[in-house]
N, C-alpha and C positions, 0 to 999 in steps of 0.2 A: 423534123429530124433528118439529117443527111442520110442518103442511102448507104454511105460507107461507115456509118456509126457502128460501134460494137453491137453485134447481132446475136440474139438467142431466139431459137424456135423451140418452145417448150410444149410438149404434146402428150396426149393420151392415145397416140397412134404411131403412124409411120411404118407399120408392118402389118401383114395380113397372112391368113392361111394360104398355103401353096400345095400343089399336087405332088411335086417331086422333091421338095425340101420341107423341113418343119415350118418354115415361114419364108416370106419374100418381102422385099422392100415395097413400100406403098407411097402414095403421092406426097405425104408430108415430109418424109425423109428426102425424097427426090427434090422437093422444093428447097429444103435446107442446103442441099448440095448446089442447086442452081444459084442460091443467094451468094455463094462464094465467088461466082463470076470467073470461072477458070476456062474460058473459051480457048480452044487451041491446044489444050493438053488435058490429060486425065486428072480429075480431081483427087487430091490426096485426102483420104478419109480414114480416120482412126477410131476404132471401137474400144470402149471401156465397158467390160462386163463385170466390174467390181461387185455390183449389187447382187450378182448370182455366183459369187465366189470364183469368177473367171471360168465359168462353165465351158469345158472344151467343145461341147456340141453347139452352143451359141456362137462361139468364136469361129468354128469351122463353117457353120452355116452363113455367117457374115462374109467370109472369104468367097464362098460360092456365089452369093448374091453380088458381091463387089465385082467379081469377074464378069457376071452377066450385065452389070450396069456400066462397065468400062471404067471403074474407079481404080486408083492405085491404093490398095488397102494395106492397113497395118492395124495392130492392136497393142494396147498397153495392159499387161497383166501384172498384178501385185502379189499373187500367191504362187509359190511360197516365197518368192522374191521378185522384184521387178524384172521383166524380161528384156528391158532396154537399159543400156548403160547410161545413156544421156536422156533422161525423161524430159526435162525442160526443153532441151533443144529439139527433141522430136516433136513435142506437142506444138511448139511455136512454129514449126515448119509445116504443119498440116493446114489444109483449107477448112476442114470440117472435123469436129469431134462429136461422135455419136455415143451417148451414154445409155446403156441398157437399163431396164427395170429390175426390180427385186427389192432388196432391203436398203432403203434410203439411210437408215441409221447405221448399218454396217458400211455402206459406201462412204458416208461422211467421216466415220471414224478412221477407216483405212486411208482415205485421201489425206486427212490431217496428219496421220502418222508419217506419211511420205512427202509432206509439203506440197501436195497438189492443190490445196486451197489457194495458195499464193500463185502457183504456176497458172492455174486457170484464170485468175484475175488478170494476169499479165497477158495470157493468150487472147482473152476476150478483148482487152484494150488494144491489142495488136492487130485485130481483125479476123482472128480465127472464128468461124461460125460455130457456135455451141448449140447442140440439139440433143434431144433425148426423149424417152418415153417413161411415164410414171415416176419412179424414183429418179430417172434421168431428166425429169421436168421439175420436180419439187426441189432438187438439189440447188438449183440456181437462185431460188427464192429465199425468203426468210424462213419459211416452213410450210407445213400443211398437215395432212392426216396420213397415217401410215399403219400398215399391218406388220411392220418390222418386229414387233414384240409379241404378236399373237393374232388370232382371228378377230378379236375385238379391237377396233381401230383406236389409236391413241394419237395425240398431237406430236409433231416434231417441230421444234422451234429453233434449231441451230443450223439451218441451211447456210450455204455459202454467202447468201445475202448480196450477190451481184445485182439482183433485182429486189427493191425494197418493198415487196408485196408478198402476200401469202399465195399459195397455189393449191387448188383442189383438182385432183385427177379422178378419172373413172366416175365422173359425177352422175352418170345415168345408169351405170351397170352394177354398182355395188351399193346396196341399200343404206349402209351406214355412212357413206361418204358425204352426201349432201347435208343431212342434219347436223353432223358433227362439225363440218367445216363452217356452217352458218353459226352454230353455237359458240365455237371458239372465237370467231370474229365478234359476235355480239358481246361476249364476256371480256373482250380485249386481250385474250391469250394469244391471238394472232392479229396482225395488222390487216386492214382491208386488202382484198386481192382479187384473183381471177380463177375461174374454174373451167374445166373442159370435159365434155362428154367424150366417150370413146370415139376416136376418129377425128377429133378436133385438136387444134393447136393455137398457140399464142405467139405472135411475132413481135419481138421487142427490138427497137433500135435504141441504143443506150439503155436507159431504165424506163423508157416510155413504151407502152403498148401501142403499136401502130396498126395492127390488123389481127383479126381472128380468122382462122382458116379451117376448112374441113375436107376430109377425104371420103366421108360417108354422108349420104344425102340428108339425114335428119340430125346429124351431130351438131350440138350447140356449144356456145361459150358464154360465160356470164361474169359480170362484175358483182362482187359481194362487199357491201359496206356495212359499217355499224351505224344504225339510225340514231337520231337524237333521243329516242326513248329506250335505247339499249337493246334493240332488237336488230336482227340482220335484215338488210335490204338487198334483194337480188335483182339485178337488171340484166336481161338478155342482151347480148352484143350482136351487131351485124356480123355475119359470117360470110366470107367468100368461099365458094365451093371450088375445089381443085378438080380438074378433069382426071 
């Protein structure tokens, strides 16, 4: 797959605890920015915090991090109305779009209300690097597991579908995630797909997975298929460790 093919880095990471801020950028998100290939100028990075209701603290912390990273930062908020007059034009002019975690069900509903589902497909095909964590990972796929509806996880099956796979996040840190993801694939409720431990990510060029990456030493990534006997078959992937 060509290196300039449409690119998505879907993660269960990309940020970490910090001393002076609530969080700081971690290697997976830096790698997504590097993939945009903007040598000689500041990368244009846009945050969407739709999944946490455009939380002001998340947005302000992003701007503080972006200043430290040397990015040209912007954000798209949808509550109470879009903060940008020309949403499509803005997103198509970005190098990277970073989607925050939270409610993937709420995120998808709001995006469709504002026509972002079609805009993101256009941006992806135009070469904007799409990345995100948790809900910001599942959204690009067919679906996965979510706590959008309460503490007991439920399936989500109406993702944007840019990637024709299912996606499991927080695979090692939340006890319900792994068994439910496997069961949904075994039952055919979700298509076969890929899962990430906290601190791992999946790099897609076009719709093909080309590499699994990790910013934490033991973080893994996995392929999960439906076996011929109707059970889930999990296969660990080779993972490249980011410094």
